[in-house]
C-alpha positions as CSV (number, residue, x, y, z in Angstrom):
1,M,-0.1,-0.1,0.2
2,S,1.2,3.7,-1.1
3,A,0.0,6.7,0.8
4,Y,0.0,10.5,-0.4
5,I,-0.9,13.9,0.5
6,V,-4.5,14.5,-0.8
7,E,-5.1,17.2,-3.2
8,D,-6.5,20.7,-1.8
9,T,-9.8,20.3,-3.0
10,T,-10.3,16.7,-1.4
11,I,-10.5,18.3,1.8
12,N,-11.8,21.4,0.9
13,K,-15.0,19.7,-0.4
14,I,-15.5,17.6,2.4
15,V,-15.1,20.9,4.4
16,T,-17.2,22.9,2.3
17,W,-20.4,20.2,2.6
18,L,-19.6,19.8,6.7
19,V,-20.6,23.4,6.7
20,Y,-23.4,23.2,4.9
21,E,-24.9,19.8,6.6
22,L,-23.8,21.0,10.3
23,I,-26.7,23.0,10.4
24,K,-28.9,20.7,9.3
25,N,-27.8,17.9,11.7
26,P,-27.1,18.7,15.0
27,Y,-25.9,15.2,15.6
28,L,-23.0,16.0,13.5
29,R,-21.9,18.8,15.8
30,R,-22.3,16.5,19.0
31,D,-20.5,14.2,18.3
32,A,-17.4,16.6,17.0
33,G,-17.8,17.8,20.3
34,K,-17.1,14.5,21.6
35,F,-14.0,13.8,19.5
36,K,-13.3,17.0,20.5
37,V,-12.9,18.6,16.9
38,E,-14.0,22.3,16.6
39,V,-16.9,22.9,14.7
40,E,-17.5,26.5,16.2
41,G,-16.7,29.9,16.0
42,N,-14.7,31.8,13.4
43,G,-12.5,30.2,11.3
44,W,-13.4,27.0,12.6
45,E,-13.3,25.6,8.8
46,Q,-9.8,26.7,8.2
47,R,-9.1,25.4,11.1
48,L,-10.5,22.0,10.4
49,A,-9.2,21.9,6.6
50,Q,-6.2,22.7,8.1
51,A,-5.9,19.5,10.8
52,M,-7.1,17.1,8.1
53,H,-4.5,18.1,6.0
54,D,-1.6,17.6,9.0
55,Q,-2.8,14.2,9.8
56,N,-2.4,13.4,6.1
57,V,1.3,14.4,5.9
58,E,1.2,12.6,9.8
59,A,0.4,9.5,8.0
60,V,2.5,9.8,5.3
61,N,5.2,10.5,7.1
62,Q,4.5,7.2,9.6
63,R,4.3,5.3,6.6
64,Y,7.8,6.2,4.6
65,H,9.6,7.3,8.1
66,E,9.8,10.3,6.4
67,E,9.7,14.4,8.1
68,N,7.4,16.1,5.4
69,P,6.8,19.9,7.0
70,F,3.3,20.3,7.7
71,D,2.5,23.2,5.1
72,K,0.3,25.8,5.5
73,F,-3.0,24.7,3.7
74,V,-5.6,27.1,3.1
75,Y,-9.1,26.3,3.0
76,R,-11.2,27.3,0.2
77,P,-14.5,26.7,-0.2
78,E,-14.9,24.0,-3.2
79,P,-18.0,23.5,-5.3
80,C,-19.2,19.9,-4.0
81,G,-21.0,18.4,-6.5
82,S,-22.9,15.6,-4.8
83,R,-22.9,13.9,-1.8
84,I,-21.4,10.7,-3.5
85,A,-18.8,13.1,-4.7
86,V,-18.1,14.4,-1.4
87,F,-18.0,10.2,0.1
88,K,-15.6,9.6,-2.5
89,S,-13.7,12.3,-1.3
90,L,-13.8,11.8,2.6
91,Q,-13.4,7.6,1.4
92,C,-9.9,8.9,-0.2
93,W,-9.0,11.4,2.5
94,K,-9.3,8.4,5.1
95,Y,-7.5,5.8,2.9
96,E,-4.7,8.2,3.4
97,C,-4.7,8.5,6.7
98,T,-4.6,4.9,7.4
99,E,-1.4,5.0,8.4
100,G,0.7,3.9,11.9
101,T,-1.3,5.6,14.9
102,V,-3.3,8.1,12.9
103,P,-6.5,6.0,12.7
104,E,-6.4,6.1,16.7
105,M,-6.7,9.8,16.6
106,N,-10.2,11.8,17.4
107,L,-10.1,13.5,14.1
108,F,-9.5,10.1,12.2
109,K,-12.9,8.9,14.2
110,Y,-15.0,11.5,14.0
111,F,-14.6,11.9,10.5
112,G,-15.6,7.9,10.5
113,V,-19.2,9.1,12.2
114,V,-19.3,11.7,9.0
115,E,-19.0,8.9,6.6
116,T,-21.6,6.5,8.3
117,H,-24.1,9.2,8.5
118,L,-23.1,10.7,4.7
119,A,-23.4,7.1,3.3
120,I,-26.7,6.4,5.4
121,D,-28.1,10.1,3.5
122,I,-27.1,8.9,0.2
123,V,-28.9,5.0,0.9
124,R,-32.1,6.6,2.3
125,D,-32.4,8.9,-1.4
126,L,-31.9,5.7,-3.1
127,P,-35.6,5.1,-4.9
128,A,-34.8,1.5,-3.9
129,Y,-35.0,2.4,-0.2
130,E,-38.1,4.2,-0.7
131,K,-40.2,1.0,-2.5
132,S,-38.5,-1.5,0.0
133,T,-40.7,-2.6,2.9
134,W,-39.9,-1.4,6.4
135,G,-39.1,-4.6,9.2
């Protein structure tokens, strides 16, 4: 398995989507607190995006026993496209962060909760789900 630092747009799509999703879903906000992930106050989007980038760099450093610098990441709202595009970006970021001790970190765990929420949300909107019986 190889690991790499994802493109800025990958993280930006996820955070841009999360900005709007937190308005609709109080449980994601509550879970952020549970995992000590900041999603409140001015500039939280930039800080979260930077933390995601830093965690990706940390995973790559652990994978290759390197010391790549945690370069400055600038959050810029990125059009998400669809929830499926966000889901794929999230899975890419998580996969590239599955090295060393990174999966044990709170930020990684929080995005596992976000990933589950997003997958369930996508499935619930499928016609096949709507047509299926309950129970």
